N, C-alpha and C positions, 0 to 999 in steps of 0.2 A: 480539662476531663471532663466527661461527659456525668450529670448528676444522674443516681439513680431512676428518680421521679419522671426521668423522659424514656425509659426503657419499655419497650411496648413489643412483647412477642406476640400480640394479637394484632399486628399489623396484618393489612391484606397480601398476602403471597400475589396474588395477578398483579395487583397494583405494583408490586417492588419488579416483578420477574418483566413485566411491560416497560418499566422505566430503563433496568437493563438492558431490556433490546434494543430498544431505541438508542441508548447510549452505543451500544456497539455498533448499530447498525446505521448510525447517521450519515449523512452524506456529506461531501466536503464542506467544510464550513459551520456548521451545527455541532458544535463541540457540546456537552452538557453544561446546561448553566446552572451554576450553583446559587442560592441566596448568598447575601453578606454574610450571615452567622453562618454556613457553611453547613446547616443543617436540613436546606430542602435544596428543592430542584424546580429548576424553570422548566415547562414542556409544552410544546405543542399534542393536542390530545382531542380528534375529533371537531379540526378545524378551529378549534380557543388555544388560549393559550393558560395555562393555569400553574400554579406551583402546587407541588406534591411536599406535604412536611414529611419529611424521614423520620421522624422518631415519635409522632403524634397518629395514633392506628387512622389510619383512613382518612385523615384531613387533608381534604384539596380546595384549593382555594383559585375559583376563576377569573384570572387578571383581565382577560379581553374576553369577554365574550362573541358568539355571533353578531351580534347587533353591534354592539362597539364595532367590529371589524367590517363593517360595510358602510361604505363613502357615504357622502351625503346626496340623494339623488339616485342612488344606485339600489338595484333590487335585490342584489344579492352579497352575501360578505366576502369580503378578500380571502383566499385560501393561503396562509402563510407557511410556507415551506423552509424559512429560516428567519431566525431574530435575534437581537441583542438588544440590551437594556442600558442606557447612558450612564456614565459613575455618578450620575447625582439620583439616579432614579425616577426621573420624572419624564423621561422618552422610553420610548419602544419603536426601534428598527427593524420593518418586516418585508422579507425577500419574498416577491410574490411572480407569478405565471414567468416560472423560470424556464428556462430553452437551454438544452446540451450543447456544451462546447467540449469537443472530444470525449473523455469520461465523465464528464460529471454536467449538472445544470448550471452554470457557472453566471448564466448570464440572465436577466429579469428583470422586474419593476421594484421601485422601494418607494415603501411608505412610511411615514413616522407618525405614532399615536402619540399624542399630547397627555400626559396623564392629569395635570389638572383642570385641563377645560375639554377634556374629553373627546376631543379633535383627531380627522383625521386628514393629513396631507401627503401629496405623492411630491416624490424627490426629482427630479431631471425632467420638470416641464417644457415639453419644447422638442426633447432628446425621442430618438426613436423609441418606440413600444418595443418591451423586451431588450434593452441595450446596456442597461446600466450592471455593473460587474464589483463585487467586493466593497458595497458603500458600509463606511465605518464611520461612527461619531469621532470627533476632535476628542482630546479628554475634558474639556470642560463642558462638552455638548452642546454648545452654540453652534455649532457648523459640522458638515459632514463632507465627505471626500468619494470620489468612487472615479471609475473607469468608465468611457461610451467610446467606441469607435477608435479604440485604441490610444485616446488621449484621456487626460487626468483632469476633476474639474473637483470643482470645490464650492458648496452651497451654503450660502449663510440662513440659518433655520429661522430667524426673527423676520429677515426681511425677503426671503426668496430669490434674493441676487446668487445669479449663477456665474462663476469663474473659472476658464477654461485657463488652467496651469501650463499644458503643452497645448498645443495647436497644430503641430505637422506631425501627428501619428498616421501609420496606413495598416498594411497588412502586413506589410514588409519593416515599419519604423515601429515598433511595440512599445508603447510607454506604459507601466503599469501594471503589465502582466506579462504573459511568456508564450513563447513559440510551442508548438507540437514535442518537441525534443526534451526540452526541458521540464514540459509538464508531464509527459511522461517516463522520462526518467530521474528527475530530481525531485518529483513533485511539488516543484514551483508551481505555482497559480495566481495568487495573491501578489502582486508585484509592488507595493507600496505599504508605507510606514508614518504614522501621524508621531511627529517629535512630545518627549513628553510635556513639555510644557504648549503644544496646539499653535505653534507659531510656525513651524515649517514641516514638509512633508520630504520623505526619504524615498526614492524608487528608482528601480530599473528601467533601463531602455534596449530593449532586443533588436538589435540591425540583422535584418535577416534577407540584404538585399541579395547577397550572393548564393543565396540557398534556392535551389533548384525547386517547381512544383513537381512533385510526381503524380502524374495526371491518370486516374481510374475514371473507367466509363460505366455510365449510365446506360444500359438500353432497355431498362424496362418504364420508365414514368415517361416518356415520351414518342413520340411517333417518331423523330430523329433523335439517334443517339447524342449524349451530350459529356464532357468532361467533367469532373470533379477533382479540380486541384487541391494537394495539400503539400503544405510547404515542409520538405522532409531531406534530411542531411542525411545521407547513407556513410554507411561505413568507409572513412577513408576521405573524405569530402568535408572541407574546413567547415567548424560550425558557424553558427551565430556570433558575432560579437555582441559583449554585454558590457554596459555602461550605468553608473549608477548617478545619481544626481539629488541635488538637495534643493526645495522649490520653495520660495515665502508666499506667502496670499497672496500677493499681487502678480506672481507670474516669475519673479526674478529668479534664476537659477542659476547654481553651481554643479559643476563638473567635479567628480573625485576622481584623483591623479592616483589611481590604483596601479603600481607598475607592471610591467611585461604586457604581450602584445594582448589585446581583446579579442582577439579571434583564436588564439592557442592557448586561451585560459577559460574556464568557466566561474561564475561568482552564485553558487547554491543559497549561501546564506547572508544576511545584511540583516542588522538592525541597530535601534539605536543604544548606543552604549553606556545606559543606565544613566544620562544626561541628556540634554538638548543641544551638545555643542558639537559632539563626537559621533561618529558611525562606527561598527566593529561588523570585519566584512569578511567571508570565508572564499578565499582564492583556490581554487584546483587548478591543475596544470593539463593539457590537452591529455595526458596521457591517465591524468586522474592519482599519478602514484605520489603528487607532493602537493601538500596543504599547506598555506600560510594564512595565516590572521593579521588582519592589520586593524589599526584605529586612524580614521579618518576624517577631520574637522571641517565642520560644517560650512564653514565661512569661508574657507579657501581653497576646501580641496587635497591639500596635502595630505600624504597619505603616510604610516609608520609600521613597519612590520614588527609584530612582537610576540609573534612564536611561528613554529614551521615546524614540519614532520615528512619523512619522506618512510614508502612503502617498498619491496622488492615489486609486489604484484599492483593491488590498488588501496587506493584508501574510501572507505565510505561515510556519507554527510547522515545529517542526521533523520533524513528521511528513509531511511534502510532501516533504524532501529526507533524508530518513532510514528509506527502507523503512515506512512508516505508523507508526512506532513514536515518539511524543513526549518519552519516558521518558529521564531522563539527565540531566547537566549536565557540560559540558566545563570544570571546573576547571585552571587548572595554577597555577605560584607557591604550592604549598601552601594553595589556597585566596586568594590575595590576587586574581587575578583570573581571568577566562575566556573560552573563545573562542566567539566569537556568528557566526548568519550575518546578512548584510543586504543588500537591494537599495537603499539610501538614496542610492547612487552610480548608478546605472542600473543595474549587475551585481551578480549573487548573489557576495557576498564574504567574507571570511574576518575577524573584528574580533576584538584583544582588550581588553577592556571590564574597568577593575578595581573592587572595590567603593564606588568613589564615582562611577562613570560615565563617567571620561574613558576615550577609546576611541583604540585606532589601527588603521588598516589593516595588513593582513598578507599580503593578495594584490592585490595593484595592478596595473591592466591591465584591458584590453577585451576581459574571458571572463566566464565562469561558473563557480563551484564547482557540480558535479552534486550531490555529497554528500561527507559528510567521512567517512574510512576511518578513521583514528588519529591521537590526539596522543601520539606518540611525544617524553615529555621529558625522558628521559634522553639519547636522540638527539640531540636537539633541533630535531625535524622533523615536521612535519604532512603528512599523507598525505590526498591529496583527489582524485574524480576532475573530469576538466575535460575538454572539447575546444573549444579555440578557434579551430581553423580549418575542422571540419565539423560540425555539428550532431546527424548522426546520427550520431556516433561518441561513444567515450569512452576514457579514456586515465588512467592512473595519473599524479600530479605529487605532487611533495613542496614545501612550502617550509619555510624555518627559521622556527623559533618565535619569533625577533625581526621576522620578516617578510623582504621582499624579494622577487627574482625567482622564479618558480617554475621546478624544473626537472623535464622529462619523464621518467618511471622507466619507464613500459612500452616495450617493444622497438620500435623506429622503423619495422621491416621486418612490422608483425603490424598491419595499416589494418584498425581496424573498433572492434567495442565488447570491452574487458577488465574483468573484476569482480575484486573480491580480498576476500579475510578473513585480516586481517593478526592475527597472532599479538601477546598485551598487551605482550610487550618490543620488538614491532617488529623483530624478527631475520627471520623467517621469513614468507610467506604462500602460501595455497591461491591460485592463478589460475586464471581461467578465459576463455579468448579465444574470438572468431568473430566470423565477417563472412557473407556470404550466402551464400558460398562453400565454408565450412571451419569447424570448431570444436577448441577444444583443450581439454578436461575434467581438472580434478585434478592440474597443474602445481606440483610445489613449487617455490617460489622464495627465493633468500637478498635482504634489503632492506639499502639503498638500493642494490646494485649491479643487482637483476635477476639474478643468476646462477640458470640452473637446477640443481636438487637433486635432483628426481625428477624422471622424464617423465610424463606424463599422458595419457589416450586421446585421439586426436586421428582426424578425421574428415574428409572433403572431397567435395564433389560429385563426382559421374560426370562424364568428359568427354562431352561433348555433351549432358548435363542441364539442359535449362530453372532459370535460376533468376533473382534478382531483379537487375535493373539500375538503378545510379542514376541521378536526372537530376534536372536542375534548370529551373523554368518560370517566366518572368515572364509575368504578367498586364497587362491593359490598363490596371491600376492603377497598375502599376510596381512590383508585390509580386513580389518572387521565391520560389517555394516549392522546397521539397526533396520529390525523391519516388521511388519504386522501379515498376518493370514489369515482370513477368512473360510472356514473348512465349511464343507457341505452340509446341509442339514441333518441327514443321516448318513453322517462319515462313518464310513465300513474300512479301518485299515488294512483291510487285506485285498481292497480293488484299489485300483489304479484311477487317479481324475485327472481331466484336462485343468492346465493352471492358465489364468490370465493375469499379466504383470501391468500394474499401472505406474506412470516412469514418469515424471518431469526431469530432473539429471541437472539442472543449472541452477545459478546462483540466487535466482528470483524468489525459490520458494521452496519449503519442505514440503515431502508427503507422509512421514513418519511420525506422524504425532499422537500422543495418547490422550486423544480426547471423543467426546461420546461422537457418533456416526461415522468413526475413521473406518473405514473398508467399506462404508454404502457407494455403489455406482449409480448417479443419477439419471446417466444415460440409458440402464439397460430397463427394458421394460418387463418388470415382473422382480421375481428375486433371485439372483446369480446363486445363492449356496443352496435355495430351495430345485433348482435346476439342475445341481451337481456341477458346479464350478469350484475351484482353489482358487482366492482372489488374494493377488501378495501385492505389495510393494517391500522396494527395498530403499534404503538411502544412500548414494556414493558421494565421494567427494566432492565437495564443489558443493554443497548445497548447505543452505544457513544455517547449521545448526551449531549449537553450542559446545561444540567441539576442540574450541581454539581457532588462530588463524592459520595456521598449517593445513588443517583440515580442509577448512573454507577457500583456502588461496593457494592448493596447490592444484586448481584447475585452470589458474591464469595458464594463457595461451594454448589450453588444451579443451576448450570445449569442442565434443564430437569426438574425441578421442578416451581421453582419462577419465571421462564421466561414463561413457558407455563402454568402456573396457569394465570398470568396477559392475557396474550392472552386469554384464553378460560372464563375468566370471563368479556373481555371487548367485544367478540363475544355475550358471553351472554345477554350482552344490546343490542345490536346490533340488535340482533333476536327479541326485543320487538318492532322495528322500525316497522310501519303497512305495506313495499312495500317490508318486507323481508319474503319469504318463508324459511320457517324455516326446511320443508323436502328437501330442496335442497342447504346444506352447503356443501363446498369443500374449501380444502387448499394445498397448494402447496409451496414446498421452496426446495433450491439447497444448499449441504453442510450443514453448521450449519441451514439452514434452513429445509434440508431435515431430519435431525436429530427433530427440532421443529415438522414438521409435521407427521412423526411417533408419537411420544409422545403426540400429538395434539389427533389424530386419535388413537391411543390407551388409553389413560388415561381420556377423554372426549367423548366418541361415541354418546351421547346423544344429542353430539352440532355438531360437525364434521361428515357427511355421506359419504365423498369420499376426499382421498389424493392420491397426487402426491408427492414421495420422491424421488430426486436424489442426489446421491453421499453424501449419508446422514453417518454419526458417529452413528453406531448400539449400538455400547458398548465404552464408553469414555474410559477405559481404552487402548482400540488400536490407540487413537489418537497419536500424538507427548508429549515427555514429557513437552516442553518447553510452549505452548499452554495449554495445560489441567494442568498442573501444576501451571501455574500462575493465573488460576482461580478456580483451584478444588482444592488447596492443594496437599500434597505428598503422593502417597499411602506408606504404608500400613495405614497411618494414615488416610487418607480419604476416603480408597476405599469404606467404607459405603455410601456416598457421590457420588462417582461415579458411581457406579450400581443401586443408588435409582435415579439418573436423566439418565439411558440407556434405549433408546427404548426396547433392549431386555431384558428388566426387564418386561415391562407392554404389552409385546407382546401378551399375552392373552386378553386383553382386546379388539380387534378385531373385530367389529361387523359389521362397513362401509366397504366400495369400498377401496384397495388399489390397485395402482401400482408403484412399486418399481424400481428405473432404478440405473444401477450402472456400470463405465466401466472395464473391468479388469484389465488395463496397469493402474489405478490412484495410483500414486507414493505418493500422498497427503494424501485421504483418503482410505486406501487399501481394494480392494475388498474383503478382509476377513469381511469387516465390513457386509457384504450383507449375504454372506455364516451364519456367526454367526447369522444372524435376520431368513433369513429362516428355517435354523433348528429350531430356537422357534416358529416359524409360523407353522411351520408344528408339530413340536410337539403337539400343539393344536387343531389341523386339522383345519387350520383358511385359508380359501381359499382365494387367493389372484394372480394379475397379475404379471409377473415380466420380465423385458428386461435385459439383459447385451450386452454390447457393447464389443465386442474385441478386447483388446488392446487400448483401447482408454484411453484417462486423464480423469484429473478430471474437465477439460473443456467439454468433450466429442463431441469433434469438428474435428478429426482427421479421416481423409479416406472419399471416395467416397461415397456421397451421407448422409453423417450421419447427419446431421444439419437438412435437409430435412427428412430423418425417425424419428426423434427425433421430431420433431414438428408437422409430422403427428400422430405420436403416442400420444403425450400428448393431441392436440384436438381431434382426438377421442373417447379416455378415458373419457375425463370432458364430450364430447356433449351426451356421450352414458349414463354416471352413472350420471351426474347433467347437465339433459337437458337444454337448455337455453330458454328465451321466457319468460315474463308476463304471469299470470295466473288471 
């Protein structure tokens, strides 16, 4: 327990706000680094590594100054992007000069700062610049392992000897990291693990030889165009084969014999099984509706199944409820058991599972665990997020490690969304809270009592300022949906206003959450409320809201149909409201939301008059296999379902105004989708407006003036075809 003498309410609120912001927005690989006692954070601030004591007012210690970060003979300091500290606290690993690999800058250079003698040394000398990935210390801090050029290396930090542990890696035989689809859809990036005793390394190998390249065309960066190949398995195409191996530090490897066809199964999770002799492995079948857990022997590769489950739709893995990170295994009782998440009883719950597969439900009740925050084994508690009574909100709960009734930890008077970064000892947490009208960031609290130790920065919407109002709407299909609405600034209930619907609609995200800033439209130039628009979003079935698996999984094999009908039927009820102008109804969305926009405009032209679709999947068969097959089944068995839900199938239904936008360099939703859709619209003589952004990716953010141009285009089109203001 914390002593009263450490409590300091005068701690600088801005400092804590900065810490919580950094923790929340950290790129892949830089999780909050806590001190050994759990009372301080290590973080990069203004190019230096500092220790911020959370319990002493404003106490900051510079661990690595810019002078310390300047290599011998260099004129400028390193600019660390990420860091880690060896277990003995004597070495600091620094990731610099990083380069982007798909979504994140996971390639770069690595340096080690030796604290005792205050020296810097670069890892991987002789290997290409900015080619190292996922470098990490061995448990005893004497070595480091990393990936370069699709091969795994280990480096002795005393002698500098670099030993390649694999030698045959290529862009098609990928050791220690993953291909595009594994990264995008499973969150798998770092693909190797040190054994607890530091004598071996377990790693993935992805064999992508059978995967065809999708060729994007670059027409602008040279006199002659050239192709940009992306190894990309489309829906219905076989995935890459995945293998696991354990290698010792001389390069002698043992392949794990995981049962089943490696092409028709996925391996999204693997860790050492709380010892240096075994791996624990999760395997999914191709349909992703059967999960098996294996214990594999490092010495000879034999594997034994210890647990399995099936679902009539799909099974989510850890990355789906743990911030896109599938790493780690929640061992308890000194490795005798672990905590597992399953929806097997219709709700997402925590279970205790022992090494023989025997299970015990820890969180009984009709509610979903949203995410797992911390297992405090010493304190006997598990902390997790849930919201049993309102799917737009999120609160911290705890349950005894032995299971039982959950206890709400978040303050009862703070209605909205709570997020926590909890210290490893479970004693303190950085807390942020927000709802549609206010936010609090950087508050330091003690657990489990949730007493404020240091106040954070707070803000509230100004009186009379438009903000999102939450509502529920029940459709003619008896489906009750959550929604939010932002009314015009000078709302007059006797007038009729245009309505703009914001939609996503697929299982990858929610739009209706009670958070600060909800209802803002970052693409719109100006203020929608001031200009006289009603802005609305409603949450259809299939969205990952904490409403039970039946709600979420009813969309199985129904993307583009069930979610679209839910949205349209909700809009139909909303159009009955006396202040809605049914002649001025617009809808817009990005990515999956762009697909939903197209389907709504094509399938329900009597409701939606104007649509703006950005980076949409026009034909679901053109998207990657892991995502689409998870939610739509595996073609050719389900090809009819894919086509039934694809916008290209319904293009002839367009009667209203359509603005379609796509980046030609989109490696996620390929520009191919745009041209396939354009062909269908042209075939039926459907008039529309189209904007292609050369070489822009899925975010359409690269290049001078791009964001301003996109925003102007979006706003002008909306104002022209769905004029603002009450009438």
